[in-house]
N, C-alpha and C positions, 0 to 999 in steps of 0.2 A: 480544476480544472475541470474536473466532470460534470457541474454544470453551465458549462458551455466555453467552447473555444475564446480568448481574447481576441484570437485577429479576428473572429464572429461579432466583435463589436462590445464583446459581453465582457465588461467592465468586471476589478476584483471588489471594488466594492459592493456593487450589488448583490455579487455573488456570496460574500464574507454576510450580506446581512439577510440574503436569501436562506440558507444555510442557518443563521441562529432564528431564523424564525420558524422554522418547522425542525429545531428544536437539535437540529445535527450537535453536539460537541465543538471536536475536533474539525479540520482538516489538515490533508496534505499538502504544501503548500509547493504547487509545479511548478520552475524556474523560469517557463513562459512567464507566469504570470508577474512574477517578481520583475521581468525584467518590462514588461509592460506596463506595467504599473509607476517603473521607473522612469519612464521613456527613452533611455539607454541602456547599454551594456557597461560601461566604465562604470567602474568598481566604487569612485566615492555616488555614482546616482545607484545602485545598489546599497549602497551601502544608508543613506533616507532612506530609499524606498522601504528597506529591510526596517526602521523602526515607524515608519509611518503603518507596518503592515501589524509591527505588534502591537501599537496603539490602538488600532482597528481590533483589534480581536482583543485586546481587552476591554474595550469597552463593550465588545457583542459578548465577552463571556464565553470565546470560543479559543481552545490551545489549540497552538499549535504541533502537530506528531510529528511532524518531520519535513524536511528539503529535497526534493526531489527533482528527479533522476538525475544521479551522475555517470551517463552513458559511455560508453567505450573506452573505459577505463585499464579495466583488468587481460594483462597479454600485452597487450597494444606492441608490436613490433621495433617501430620507428620509438628508438628511444629519448631524444631530441622532442618529438612530438609528448612523451610521457613525461616529459621533466617542465613543459610546458602546462599537463593537466595536475602536477603536483602543485604548483601556484595556482593553478587554479584553484586544488581544494584547500588552500589553506585559506583563500578570498571565501569560500561556500563555510569553513567553519568561521568563521568572522562574522558570516553575515546572520548562521547557523544561533550564535550567542547573540546577535542584535534581536535575533523573530522571538530567541525564549526555547529554542529548544534543544534537543542533544541528541537527534539525532538524523543522522544522510541516509538518502536511500540509495542504495548501486548493484541496477541491474546487468543483469551479462551481460557480454559485447556478444550485438551481431554482426561485427564487422566482416569482410570474409576473409577466408583460410587461411591467405596470403599474408594478410595483416594480421594478427592474431598468433603469439605463440604460447599455446598449453601449458609449460611448462614456467612463465613468467607469471603466473595469473595469481598462485599465491604469494610468490616473493609482491611483486605488489598489492594486492590486499594488506599485507603486512604492513608493508613502508604503510600505510594510510591510518590503518590501523594505529601505528606503531605513534604518528602523528597526534592521531586524537587523544592516547593517552597523554601526550603532553601539557592538552589545550585544560584552563582551569575555567569552568567545568570543562571536566572530560567530555567529547562528544564520540558517541556512536555508530557504525553504522548498521545497517541494513543492507546483509546482500539478496540478490532473489534473481531468480532464476527465469529468463524466458522461457517459453514454452517454441520459440523459436530463433532460441543463441548461439551463435554459433556451436561451442562447444558444452557449452552449459544451459542444457536445457529442460533437464528434471531436477525435483527438489532433492534426490539422492546424493544430483555430483552439488549439486549448494551444497547440500549439510554435510557434503566430506570435505568439501574445500575449506569451508567456516571448522570441521575442525581441524584441518590441518594448518590453519592461520593461528589459529588455540592465540587469544587474544579476548580479554573478558568484556574487551566494547566491540566486538566485532562478531554479531548476530545476523538472525536470520529476520524476513522478510518472506509470509509465507500466503501464499495466494491462488485463491481455489482454481481464476479462471487457467493463471498459465503453470496448475498442476494437472487440471483436469482438460486442459487446452493441447497436452502433449500425449497422453497415455488413453481417452476417454474418444476424445473429437477429431477429426479429419475434415477439417474444410472443402476438401478436394475429394471427398470418396460420397455417393449417390446416397452412403446411406448416415453421413456424417458421423459418423461412430469411425473409432481406428479396429480391427480385428479383436478378438475375445477383449471389447473395449468393460464390461461388467468386470469380469474375472480381474484384470488390471486393475479397478478400480481397489476390490476388493483386496487388493494384495499390494497393492499398493499404501493405503491406507493403515492396512496391518501394519508395516513397517514403518511409516511414519508414528506412531504410536510408541513403537515397542524401541525407537532408535532414539527418536525428541522428548520424548515422557522424561525419562531422568535429566535431561537438562535440559526443562522447560524456560531458565530465564535465558534462553537462547534465542528465543522470540520477540523479534522487539516490537511489532503488531503486527499483524495479520489484516487480508485484503479480500472481501467478500463480494463476490459477482458470478452471475452465470453470463451467457449468450446465447443466442437465434442459432436454430436450425438450418439454415438452408433449403430453398426449394428447390436448385441448381446447386451440382459442385462448384466450386470458385474454382473455376478454368478458365484458360484465353476465353473472353468471348461478354461471360459473370461483372454485371459492369463493379461489382466490388475488387476484378481481379488487376493486380498491378505485377508487371513483371519484371521489376528494380525490390519487390519486396518478395518473403517466403509468406507461401498462401496463409499462416497461420496467424501471423503478422496483420497482413489486408483484412480478413476475418475480422480481429483484434479491434483494427481501428474504427470497425464500424457495425460490429455488431453485439457488441456487451450487452447486456441488461443487469438491472440491478437483479438481487435476488428476490425467486417466486412469483417471477413475469414469465408464467406458465401462457397467458395469455395471446404475452407479445413473442412467443415462441421459444422459452428457455425452456435448456432438456440435457442439462449437466445435470449430473447427481450431486449439486453442490451442499447439499444435508448433508451427505454422506462425508464428506471433506468438514466441514464448518462440526459437524459432529465429531470428530474427532482431533479437530484441535481444538474444539470450547470443551467438550466433554470427557471424553477419551483422557489428553495431554493434564488437561484444566487449566488451560491456561485463560487468564486472566489481563487481562490490557486493552488496548487500540486494539478496535476491529473498522478498517476502513472502506469503502467503497469505490473502486478504482472505477468510474466506467471510462469506455472509448467510446463512443457511440458514432453514428453518421447526424442525429438530429443535435449534437450539441455546437454543428456549424451552421445549423441554422440562424436567422437574424435576427429576429420575432420580438422584443424585451424578454414574453412573457415565459418563454422556454428555460432561462433560468428558475423560478421559482416550480416551474412544472417539474425537471427531474431532481429540486430537490424536496420536494412531493414526493415524488416516487421513492428518490432517498430514506427518505423518514417510513411511510408505510412498509417498506424493504425491511429495515431493523423493527419495526412490529413485528412482520411474521417471523422471519428469523428469531424471533427475544422469545415469540410460542410455540416453534414448531420443535424447538430444542429446547423450552421451558430455562432458560434463562436468568440468571441473579442479576439485575443491570442498575442494583444501586448501586451508586461512588462511595467512597469510605465518609462524606461530610452528609450523603441521606443516611447510612447505617448507625452514623455517632448522632448525629440528631434522632434516629428513629428507634434507637437503646433509653435515648436521653427521656423519651416518652415514656416509654415502656419500664425505665426504673423509677423516675415520678408516677406511677398512674401503681405501682406495687408497694412505693412507702407511706403512699399518702403526703410525702414532704414537698416543699416549692420550691427548694433551693439544687442552684445546679452543683450538676454531676460532672466531677473534677475528667480528661482524658487522661489522667493516672486511673481512678475510677473505672472506667470504661475499657481499658486495656487490661487491669487485672479480670476485672468481668470474661 
């Protein structure tokens, strides 16, 4: 989705090919793109489309990280609607199996307060986790706090809920934008920042490391992006203002940027959050760059490759800045084989068992 919106004419096949061309190794599949690829939202068409996307990704050597977002599920007061969402989830789990992924991402709800009962959030999430445990293979759920979420708008609240749900297949997606968009950024302020922004980030990242490092297996994947500082506060009269959306949501839809794009106005302390997760916590897994930006709605064909190239440059910057070891397990194995051959002076293959012992 981040390489161009389907409703702007950017089809999934082209987006996947550009992702692969620029060295991206995995994608989050946005449900919007699945429906567009299917040509309808009927279950049979979605199932056929999922199989097609799976084959296409295999041919491009792209892994599907997750299917997302399963929106507005947790805590919904309308229990008839809740039952309908459970049936939808059963289809999503079937689609996930066909796609070859075991993760479905669930963002915190931003329905109005009169539509959500916070007491139902944990039981609702526990219900889908239990459904996922009955699947073969098991389906995992990555819960994410949106910085404009109605009740769950900070990572701490999200983490508390993950702990309360207490299921092995229910974890968290940590997103630098949504973490910092709540405690550091305020698009409605002249400064673009909250009061005591720097101190808030320092204290929050310390808590992040202290609370999550002992349970880092509960981080199912992470999203690392920045955002643009606005020249004028996002208030009525601003071109991005939408009276039907929270300001942080309107800002998110128009102004996210890839990591390192300070030349385009990026100003969030993303490096601090990324370093806390990747180096201090020691997370080892998928790093996604989930972009939303007004450029994704441009209709020119070139925008897809432009965004894919920007994503690749961003990843190189992040890897360099944090001195990340980005080798895959297979690359490490091949490297170890080469070193063993050099040291021993023999040309016989080295078994995986011998590598494991080393």
